[in-house]
C-alpha positions as CSV (number, residue, x, y, z in Angstrom):
1,X,-22.4,-8.1,7.7
2,X,-23.3,-11.4,9.5
3,X,-20.0,-13.1,8.4
4,X,-16.6,-13.2,10.1
5,X,-14.1,-10.5,8.6
6,X,-10.5,-11.0,8.0
7,X,-7.2,-9.0,7.4
8,X,-4.2,-8.9,5.3
9,X,-0.9,-8.1,7.0
10,X,-2.8,-6.7,10.1
11,X,-4.5,-7.7,13.1
12,X,-8.5,-8.4,12.2
13,X,-10.7,-5.6,13.1
14,X,-14.6,-6.6,13.2
15,X,-17.4,-4.5,12.3
16,X,-19.3,-2.7,15.1
17,X,-23.0,-1.7,14.6
18,X,-23.1,2.2,15.8
19,X,-26.8,3.2,15.7
20,X,-25.7,6.5,17.6
21,X,-23.7,7.0,14.4
22,X,-26.2,5.9,12.1
23,X,-24.5,2.9,10.6
24,X,-21.9,0.1,10.5
25,X,-18.3,0.9,11.6
26,X,-15.6,-0.9,9.5
27,X,-12.0,-0.8,9.1
28,X,-8.5,-0.3,10.8
29,X,-5.0,-0.6,9.9
30,X,-4.0,-2.8,7.0
31,X,-6.5,-4.2,4.6
32,X,-9.5,-5.4,6.5
33,X,-12.2,-7.5,4.4
34,X,-15.9,-7.7,5.4
35,X,-17.7,-10.6,3.3
36,X,-21.3,-9.8,2.8
37,X,-23.9,-12.5,3.7
38,X,-25.6,-12.1,0.0
39,X,-25.2,-14.3,-3.1
40,X,-26.1,-12.3,-5.9
41,X,-24.3,-14.3,-8.5
42,X,-22.2,-13.1,-11.4
43,X,-24.4,-10.2,-12.5
44,X,-24.9,-7.8,-9.5
45,X,-25.3,-4.2,-8.7
46,X,-24.2,-2.8,-5.6
47,X,-25.2,0.5,-4.1
48,X,-23.4,1.6,-1.0
49,X,-23.8,5.1,1.1
50,X,-20.6,5.6,3.2
51,X,-18.9,8.4,5.2
52,X,-15.1,8.0,5.0
53,X,-13.9,8.8,8.7
54,X,-10.1,8.0,8.6
55,X,-7.9,7.3,5.7
56,X,-8.5,7.4,2.0
57,X,-9.1,4.1,0.4
58,X,-12.5,1.8,0.4
59,X,-13.0,-1.2,-1.8
60,X,-15.8,-3.0,-3.0
61,X,-15.3,-6.7,-4.3
62,X,-17.3,-8.9,-6.8
63,X,-17.1,-12.5,-8.1
64,X,-14.8,-13.6,-5.1
65,X,-13.6,-12.8,-1.5
66,X,-9.6,-12.4,-1.2
67,X,-7.5,-14.5,-1.0
68,X,-9.5,-15.9,-3.9
69,X,-9.7,-14.1,-7.1
70,X,-11.8,-11.1,-6.9
71,X,-12.6,-8.0,-8.8
72,X,-11.7,-4.8,-7.0
73,X,-13.3,-1.5,-7.3
74,X,-11.0,0.9,-5.4
75,X,-12.3,4.3,-4.4
76,X,-9.2,6.4,-2.9
77,X,-6.4,4.0,-4.1
78,X,-2.8,5.2,-3.9
79,X,-3.0,8.0,-1.1
80,X,-6.5,8.8,-2.0
81,X,-6.0,9.8,-5.7
82,X,-7.5,7.4,-7.9
83,X,-10.5,5.2,-8.7
84,X,-9.8,1.8,-10.4
85,X,-11.1,-1.6,-11.4
86,X,-8.8,-4.2,-10.9
87,X,-8.5,-7.9,-10.6
88,X,-6.4,-10.0,-8.2
89,X,-5.8,-13.4,-6.6
90,X,-3.6,-14.5,-3.7
91,X,-2.2,-12.2,-0.9
92,X,0.2,-10.5,-3.1
93,X,-2.2,-10.5,-6.0
94,X,-4.5,-8.9,-3.8
95,X,-2.5,-5.9,-2.7
96,X,-0.8,-5.5,-6.2
97,X,-3.4,-6.5,-8.5
98,X,-3.9,-6.3,-12.4
99,X,-5.2,-3.1,-13.3
100,X,-8.3,-3.2,-16.0
101,X,-9.1,0.5,-15.8
102,X,-8.3,3.6,-13.6
103,X,-9.3,7.4,-13.2
104,X,-7.4,9.9,-11.1
105,X,-9.8,11.7,-8.7
106,X,-9.0,15.1,-10.1
107,X,-12.3,16.8,-8.4
108,X,-11.5,18.2,-5.1
109,X,-14.9,17.5,-3.7
110,X,-14.1,13.7,-4.5
111,X,-10.4,13.4,-3.8
112,X,-10.4,11.5,-0.6
113,X,-7.3,13.2,0.8
114,X,-8.2,16.8,-0.1
115,X,-6.7,19.3,2.3
116,X,-9.9,21.2,2.2
117,X,-12.1,18.3,3.3
118,X,-13.3,19.7,6.9
119,X,-15.7,17.0,7.7
120,X,-16.3,13.5,6.8
121,X,-16.4,12.6,3.3
122,X,-19.8,11.4,2.3
123,X,-20.3,9.2,-0.9
124,X,-22.5,7.2,-2.7
125,X,-20.7,4.4,-4.6
126,X,-22.4,2.1,-7.3
127,X,-20.8,-0.7,-8.9
128,X,-21.9,-3.4,-11.4
129,X,-20.8,-6.3,-13.1
130,X,-23.0,-7.8,-15.8
131,X,-21.2,-10.4,-17.9
132,X,-17.9,-8.7,-19.2
133,X,-19.0,-5.2,-18.6
134,X,-17.9,-3.7,-14.9
135,X,-18.8,-0.2,-13.9
136,X,-18.2,2.2,-11.2
137,X,-19.9,5.3,-10.4
138,X,-19.0,8.0,-7.7
139,X,-22.0,10.2,-6.8
140,X,-23.1,11.5,-10.1
141,X,-19.6,11.6,-11.6
142,X,-19.4,10.1,-15.3
143,X,-18.9,6.2,-14.3
144,X,-15.7,4.4,-15.1
145,X,-16.4,1.6,-17.2
146,X,-14.4,-1.4,-18.7
147,X,-15.0,-4.7,-20.4
148,X,-13.0,-7.8,-19.2
149,X,-12.9,-10.1,-22.2
150,X,-11.7,-12.8,-19.7
151,X,-14.4,-12.5,-17.0
152,X,-14.3,-13.8,-13.6
153,X,-16.9,-16.4,-12.6
154,X,-18.6,-16.1,-9.4
155,X,-17.8,-19.2,-6.9
156,X,-20.1,-20.9,-4.9
157,X,-19.6,-19.6,-1.7
158,X,-19.4,-15.7,-0.6
159,X,-18.4,-13.6,-3.4
160,X,-19.3,-10.0,-2.5
161,X,-17.5,-8.2,0.1
162,X,-16.2,-4.5,1.1
163,X,-12.8,-3.8,2.6
164,X,-10.9,-0.8,3.8
165,X,-7.2,-0.3,3.4
166,X,-5.7,1.8,6.3
167,X,-8.9,3.5,6.6
168,X,-12.3,3.6,8.7
169,X,-15.6,3.9,7.3
170,X,-19.2,4.1,8.4
171,X,-21.7,2.2,5.7
172,X,-25.2,4.0,6.2
173,X,-26.7,2.0,3.7
174,X,-25.9,-1.0,1.4
175,X,-28.1,-2.4,-1.4
176,X,-27.7,-5.6,-3.6
177,X,-29.5,-6.0,-6.7
178,X,-29.0,-9.1,-9.0
179,X,-30.1,-9.7,-12.6
180,X,-32.5,-12.4,-12.9
181,X,-32.6,-12.8,-16.6
182,X,-30.3,-15.2,-18.0
183,X,-27.2,-13.6,-19.7
184,X,-26.2,-15.3,-23.0
185,X,-22.4,-15.6,-23.9
186,X,-20.4,-16.1,-27.1
187,X,-19.3,-19.5,-27.6
188,X,-15.6,-18.5,-27.7
189,X,-16.1,-18.2,-23.8
190,X,-15.5,-22.1,-23.5
191,X,-11.8,-21.0,-24.6
192,X,-11.8,-18.4,-21.6
193,X,-12.7,-21.3,-19.3
194,X,-10.0,-23.5,-20.5
195,X,-7.7,-20.6,-19.8
196,X,-9.1,-20.2,-16.3
197,X,-8.3,-23.4,-15.8
198,X,-4.6,-23.2,-16.8
199,X,-5.2,-25.4,-20.0
200,X,-3.2,-23.1,-22.3
201,X,-2.7,-24.9,-25.1
202,X,-6.3,-26.3,-25.4
203,X,-7.5,-22.6,-25.2
204,X,-5.0,-21.8,-27.9
205,X,-6.4,-24.4,-30.0
206,X,-9.8,-23.5,-29.3
207,X,-9.4,-19.8,-30.1
208,X,-7.8,-20.7,-33.4
209,X,-10.6,-23.2,-34.4
210,X,-13.2,-20.5,-33.7
211,X,-11.2,-17.9,-35.6
212,X,-11.2,-20.1,-38.6
213,X,-15.0,-21.0,-38.5
214,X,-15.9,-17.5,-37.7
215,X,-13.7,-15.2,-38.9
216,X,-16.4,-12.6,-39.9
217,X,-18.2,-12.6,-36.6
218,X,-18.8,-9.7,-34.4
219,X,-17.2,-11.7,-31.8
220,X,-13.8,-12.6,-33.8
221,X,-12.2,-9.1,-32.6
222,X,-12.5,-10.3,-29.0
223,X,-11.5,-14.0,-29.8
224,X,-8.3,-12.8,-31.7
225,X,-7.4,-10.7,-28.4
226,X,-8.0,-13.6,-26.2
227,X,-5.7,-15.8,-28.3
228,X,-2.9,-13.3,-27.6
229,X,-3.5,-13.3,-23.9
230,X,-3.4,-17.3,-23.9
231,X,0.0,-17.0,-25.8
232,X,1.0,-14.6,-23.2
233,X,0.1,-16.6,-20.2
234,X,1.4,-19.9,-21.9
235,X,4.7,-18.3,-21.9
236,X,5.0,-18.5,-25.6
237,X,6.6,-14.7,-25.6
238,X,8.0,-14.7,-29.2
239,X,4.5,-16.0,-30.7
240,X,2.6,-13.6,-28.5
241,X,4.5,-10.9,-29.6
242,X,3.9,-11.7,-33.3
243,X,0.1,-12.3,-32.6
244,X,-0.4,-8.9,-30.8
245,X,1.3,-7.0,-33.5
246,X,-1.0,-8.9,-35.9
247,X,-3.9,-7.7,-34.0
248,X,-3.1,-4.1,-33.9
249,X,-2.3,-4.1,-37.6
250,X,-5.9,-5.4,-38.2
251,X,-7.9,-3.7,-35.4
252,X,-6.0,-0.5,-34.4
253,X,-9.2,1.4,-34.0
254,X,-11.1,-1.0,-31.7
255,X,-11.0,-0.3,-28.1
256,X,-9.1,-3.5,-27.1
257,X,-6.2,-2.1,-29.2
258,X,-5.3,0.0,-26.2
259,X,-5.1,-3.2,-24.0
260,X,-3.0,-4.9,-26.6
261,X,-0.5,-2.0,-26.8
262,X,-0.2,-2.2,-23.1
263,X,0.3,-6.3,-23.4
264,X,3.1,-5.6,-25.7
265,X,4.9,-3.2,-23.8
266,X,4.7,-5.4,-20.8
267,X,6.0,-8.4,-23.0
268,X,9.2,-6.2,-23.4
269,X,10.0,-6.6,-19.4
270,X,10.1,-10.4,-20.0
271,X,12.6,-9.9,-22.5
272,X,16.2,-9.5,-21.2
273,X,17.1,-7.3,-24.2
274,X,13.9,-5.2,-23.6
275,X,13.1,-3.6,-20.4
276,X,11.4,-0.4,-19.2
277,X,13.2,1.6,-22.3
278,X,12.0,-0.7,-25.0
279,X,8.5,-1.0,-23.3
280,X,8.2,3.0,-23.3
281,X,9.6,3.4,-26.8
282,X,6.7,0.7,-27.9
283,X,3.9,2.7,-26.4
284,X,5.3,5.8,-28.0
285,X,5.6,4.3,-31.4
286,X,1.7,4.0,-31.9
287,X,0.0,7.5,-32.4
288,X,-3.2,5.8,-31.3
289,X,-1.9,5.2,-27.7
290,X,-4.0,7.2,-25.2
291,X,-3.4,8.3,-21.8
292,X,-5.0,5.1,-20.5
293,X,-2.6,3.1,-22.0
294,X,0.4,5.3,-20.4
295,X,-1.4,5.5,-17.0
296,X,-2.0,1.9,-16.9
297,X,1.5,0.9,-17.8
298,X,2.9,3.2,-15.2
299,X,0.8,1.8,-12.4
300,X,1.3,-1.8,-13.5
301,X,5.2,-1.1,-13.5
302,X,5.5,0.1,-9.7
303,X,5.8,-3.3,-8.2
304,X,9.0,-3.8,-10.6
305,X,10.3,-0.5,-9.9
306,X,9.7,-1.2,-6.2
307,X,11.8,-4.3,-6.2
308,X,14.5,-2.9,-8.1
309,X,14.8,0.1,-5.9
310,X,14.7,-2.2,-2.9
311,X,17.5,-4.5,-4.1
312,X,19.8,-1.9,-6.1
313,X,18.9,1.6,-5.0
314,X,18.3,4.5,-7.4
315,X,20.8,2.9,-9.9
316,X,22.1,4.8,-13.1
317,X,19.7,2.4,-15.2
318,X,16.7,3.0,-12.8
319,X,17.5,6.7,-13.2
320,X,17.3,6.6,-17.2
321,X,14.0,4.3,-16.7
322,X,12.7,7.1,-14.7
323,X,13.6,9.7,-17.2
324,X,11.9,7.6,-20.1
325,X,8.6,7.4,-17.8
326,X,8.5,11.2,-17.2
327,X,8.8,11.5,-20.9
328,X,5.9,8.9,-21.3
329,X,3.3,10.7,-18.8
330,X,4.4,14.3,-20.0
331,X,1.4,16.4,-21.0
332,X,-0.9,13.5,-19.6
333,X,-4.1,14.7,-17.8
334,X,-3.0,12.1,-15.1
335,X,0.7,13.6,-15.0
336,X,0.3,15.2,-11.4
337,X,-1.7,12.4,-9.9
338,X,0.7,9.7,-11.3
339,X,4.1,11.5,-10.4
340,X,2.7,11.9,-6.9
341,X,1.8,8.0,-6.7
342,X,5.3,6.8,-8.2
343,X,7.1,9.3,-5.7
344,X,5.1,7.7,-2.7
345,X,5.8,4.2,-3.9
346,X,9.6,4.6,-4.6
347,X,9.8,6.4,-1.2
348,X,8.7,3.6,0.7
349,X,11.2,1.1,-1.1
350,X,14.2,3.6,-1.1
351,X,13.7,3.7,2.6
352,X,14.4,-0.1,2.6
353,X,17.3,0.3,0.7
354,X,18.9,3.0,2.8
355,X,18.1,0.9,5.7
356,X,20.6,-1.9,4.4
357,X,23.2,0.8,4.0
358,X,22.8,2.3,7.4
359,X,22.8,-1.0,9.1
360,X,26.0,-1.5,7.1
361,X,27.4,1.6,8.2
362,X,27.9,2.2,4.4
363,X,29.2,6.1,4.2
364,X,29.9,5.8,0.4
365,X,26.5,4.2,-0.5
366,X,24.7,6.7,1.6
367,X,26.4,9.6,-0.4
368,X,25.7,8.0,-3.6
369,X,22.1,7.5,-2.4
370,X,21.6,10.9,-1.4
371,X,23.3,12.3,-4.8
372,X,20.9,9.9,-6.9
373,X,17.7,10.9,-4.9
374,X,18.7,14.6,-5.8
375,X,18.7,13.8,-9.4
376,X,15.6,12.0,-9.4
377,X,14.0,15.3,-7.4
378,X,15.2,17.4,-10.3
379,X,13.0,15.3,-12.7
380,X,9.9,16.2,-10.4
381,X,10.0,13.1,-8.1
382,X,9.5,13.8,-4.3
383,X,11.0,11.8,-1.5
384,X,10.0,12.4,2.0
385,X,12.9,10.8,3.6
386,X,14.8,12.7,6.4
387,X,18.6,12.8,7.1
388,X,19.9,9.0,7.2
389,X,22.9,9.1,10.0
390,X,25.2,6.6,10.4
391,X,27.1,6.1,14.3
392,X,29.8,8.8,13.5
393,X,27.1,11.2,12.6
394,X,25.2,10.5,15.9
395,X,28.3,11.2,17.9
396,X,28.9,14.8,16.3
397,X,25.0,15.5,16.6
398,X,24.9,14.3,20.3
399,X,28.0,16.5,21.0
400,X,26.2,19.3,19.3
401,X,23.3,19.0,21.1
402,X,25.2,18.7,24.7
403,X,26.9,22.0,23.6
404,X,24.0,24.1,22.5
405,X,21.4,22.6,25.2
406,X,18.4,24.2,23.8
407,X,15.2,22.4,23.2
408,X,14.3,24.0,20.0
409,X,17.5,22.9,18.4
410,X,17.1,19.4,19.6
411,X,13.3,19.5,18.0
412,X,15.0,21.4,14.9
413,X,17.6,18.2,14.6
414,X,15.4,15.2,15.0
415,X,11.8,16.4,14.6
416,X,8.6,15.2,16.4
417,X,7.1,11.6,16.7
418,X,4.3,12.2,14.1
419,X,1.8,9.5,13.4
420,X,3.5,9.1,9.9
421,X,5.6,5.9,8.9
422,X,8.3,8.0,7.3
423,X,8.8,10.6,9.8
424,X,8.1,8.4,12.8
425,X,10.7,5.8,11.8
426,X,13.3,8.7,11.6
427,X,12.3,10.3,15.0
428,X,12.3,7.0,17.1
429,X,15.7,5.9,15.6
430,X,17.4,9.4,16.2
431,X,15.9,9.4,19.8
432,X,16.9,6.1,20.7
433,X,20.5,6.4,19.5
434,X,21.0,9.8,21.0
435,X,19.3,8.7,24.7
436,X,22.3,5.9,24.4
437,X,25.0,8.8,23.4
438,X,24.1,10.7,26.9
439,X,21.7,13.1,25.6
440,X,18.6,12.1,27.8
441,X,18.6,15.8,29.5
442,X,18.4,17.3,26.0
443,X,15.8,14.9,24.7
444,X,13.7,15.4,28.0
445,X,13.5,19.2,27.5
446,X,12.5,18.8,24.0
447,X,9.4,16.5,25.1
448,X,8.3,19.2,27.6
449,X,4.7,20.5,27.9
450,X,1.6,18.5,27.5
451,X,1.0,19.0,23.5
452,X,2.8,15.7,22.9
453,X,1.9,12.6,20.4
454,X,1.4,9.2,21.9
455,X,4.9,8.2,20.8
456,X,6.4,11.3,22.7
457,X,4.3,10.3,25.9
458,X,6.0,6.7,25.7
459,X,9.2,7.9,25.3
460,X,9.1,10.6,28.0
461,X,7.6,8.0,30.3
462,X,10.8,6.0,29.5
463,X,13.4,8.7,30.3
464,X,11.5,9.3,33.6
465,X,11.7,5.4,34.2
466,X,15.5,5.4,33.6
467,X,16.2,7.7,36.2
468,X,13.7,6.3,38.8
469,X,10.9,9.0,38.6
470,X,8.1,6.7,38.6
471,X,5.4,9.0,39.4
472,X,6.1,11.2,36.6
473,X,6.5,8.3,34.1
474,X,3.0,7.2,35.2
475,X,1.5,10.5,34.5
476,X,2.5,9.8,30.7
477,X,1.5,6.1,31.0
478,X,-1.9,7.0,32.5
479,X,-2.3,9.4,29.5
480,X,-1.5,6.3,27.2
481,X,-3.8,4.2,29.1
482,X,-6.8,6.4,28.5
483,X,-6.4,6.0,24.8
484,X,-8.1,2.7,25.2
485,X,-11.2,4.7,25.6
486,X,-11.0,5.7,21.8
487,X,-9.7,2.4,20.2
488,X,-13.0,1.7,19.0
489,X,-13.2,4.6,16.9
490,X,-9.6,5.4,16.3
491,X,-8.9,1.9,14.4
492,X,-6.6,3.1,11.7
493,X,-3.6,4.2,13.8
494,X,-1.1,1.5,14.8
495,X,0.6,4.1,17.1
496,X,-2.6,5.0,19.4
497,X,-2.9,1.2,19.6
498,X,0.6,0.4,20.6
499,X,0.8,3.4,22.9
500,X,-2.6,2.2,24.7
501,X,-1.2,-1.3,25.1
502,X,1.9,-0.3,26.3
503,X,0.5,2.1,28.7
504,X,-1.5,-0.7,29.9
505,X,1.5,-3.1,30.1
506,X,3.8,-0.7,32.2
507,X,0.8,0.0,34.6
508,X,0.4,-3.8,35.1
509,X,-3.0,-3.9,33.5
510,X,-2.0,-6.0,30.6
511,X,0.4,-9.1,29.9
512,X,3.3,-8.6,27.7
513,X,2.0,-11.4,25.4
514,X,-1.0,-9.2,24.1
515,X,1.5,-6.4,23.1
516,X,3.7,-8.7,21.3
517,X,0.7,-10.5,19.5
518,X,-0.1,-6.7,18.1
519,X,3.2,-6.4,16.8
520,X,3.4,-9.9,15.2
521,X,0.9,-9.3,12.0
522,X,3.2,-6.2,11.2
523,X,6.4,-7.5,12.0
524,X,7.8,-7.2,8.6
525,X,6.3,-3.5,8.0
526,X,8.7,-0.8,8.5
527,X,6.2,0.8,11.0
528,X,6.0,-2.3,12.7
529,X,10.0,-2.3,13.4
530,X,9.6,1.2,14.7
531,X,7.1,0.0,17.2
532,X,9.0,-2.9,18.1
533,X,11.9,-0.7,18.7
534,X,9.8,1.6,21.3
535,X,8.6,-1.6,22.8
536,X,12.0,-3.1,23.4
537,X,13.4,0.1,25.0
538,X,10.5,0.7,27.4
539,X,10.7,-2.9,28.4
540,X,14.1,-2.2,29.3
541,X,13.4,1.0,31.0
542,X,10.9,-1.2,33.2
543,X,13.7,-3.9,34.1
544,X,12.0,-6.5,31.9
545,X,15.6,-7.6,30.8
546,X,14.3,-11.0,28.8
547,X,11.6,-9.3,27.1
548,X,13.6,-6.4,26.0
549,X,16.5,-8.7,24.9
550,X,14.1,-10.7,22.4
551,X,12.6,-7.6,20.9
552,X,16.1,-6.1,20.4
553,X,17.1,-9.4,18.6
554,X,14.3,-9.0,16.3
555,X,15.7,-5.9,15.0
556,X,19.1,-7.2,14.4
557,X,18.3,-8.5,11.0
558,X,20.3,-6.2,8.4
559,X,17.7,-4.0,6.6
560,X,15.6,-3.2,9.6
561,X,17.6,0.2,9.8
562,X,17.4,-0.2,13.4
563,X,20.7,-2.6,14.0
564,X,22.5,0.3,15.8
565,X,19.7,0.6,18.3
566,X,19.3,-3.2,18.8
567,X,23.4,-3.4,19.3
568,X,23.1,-0.3,21.9
569,X,20.2,-2.1,23.8
570,X,21.8,-5.5,24.1
571,X,25.1,-3.8,25.0
572,X,23.3,-2.1,27.7
573,X,21.7,-5.4,28.9
574,X,25.1,-7.1,28.6
575,X,24.0,-9.7,26.1
576,X,25.8,-8.4,23.0
């Protein structure tokens, strides 16, 4: 761990050697990548013993380091429910890679988010890449194995790494072994290299020539499959579909037939007359299609579904597609984790769609979206999104809270400031709007006592500052300042990081630029916008009008879900 780490969509958080903890502490918010100062070549085995301290997802990377091409061995992917082997390239391809194989972590003892976990999760992970064979083992469980017929090659620079995704890991032991004997490869691998370099037609010609000259060779099946992939990558959709169907008719019992079914289903999404409905029908038409094909297709489909939901919400067409997916995975042993993973992904992007409706004050659109969400819940999908309120709804709520004037009722209506992106967004938005509608007294009563979250301490400090109670505000700000003592070990929480920095800023210990710099890498993230709203309001309460105005304007873009707060804040500053 002597090389410099990097991060994607987050501030870079370096590794820290902790002799008292017995290992190297890695991780933080976002994707944190730690290259290894070891060059094992293409054929390598990595054995690593870890304690999963916070979060749920840990990666081992081989044959490349993002943003370059790399194999990703993910433990605890998708909310701690999966182990996967993927390959990705570039920032977007690293976050949303191509899946080679996957398996749910069904055993309670290895599921990283088990509610019964009372101590840090200790795991021994072993990954291997030998030629086209990739292997991933957790403890003494059955290994997850796949062959990539178009394997990546290791670059000359660093090509081994570990990474955390919104997680914190203590690495206790790490061993890298490399294969020293040369590995022979079939001559059709020349076509693979041509394909890797983007020479699609040359690769297609090479595969065809190989099949003509060696049609009875054992490698002919893999060559025929790679011919299909070359046609897919070259954009020859009609020819690719014909070749894949020919491959399936000749080699339906071969393990690569499962990959061919998956690729055929994916082709339908490139056809305007196809879509998810046709793709699902294609998979179901083969009685040989196994759970692997169905699971892989559903996970591969998530970015597509996310884009549709983000742009059009739960439209009638998408509802029908979700019904088709439910029929596809019904009865599968992966049904429960798949449904949970799909629900969590859809929730994130439904939120972005709802934000646009809220910012546009679209009551009709919101009503239709609520009805669609209820219909999808009846299919088994679960959406953890609270009540979305427009200004007219907030006015009614404000009058209700003033009339009842009861702290428990206020908490019941707006919730608490939990360190959860979805619930925190709703809480902060509701809190700040209600403050500007005259409910400061009721909100302050709801934040009484000492058992408060970091965000609640910040908001209570702001309420005191608004009425000139500096000493009371300083008690909460000092509490936030003391969070700096735990930042080294609490590296995955943006909320704790921002609370500590804002506490320091409000007490005069830290310049504003350092607070703002911490928000920039996560500026487009919904949680980043939530924290920016808190920072803007606190700056306003402190009397820093220029800072507050700049932060409020960053929330004025339709789609943040916080346009109403920005307008209220700028109006209060006289700059609307």
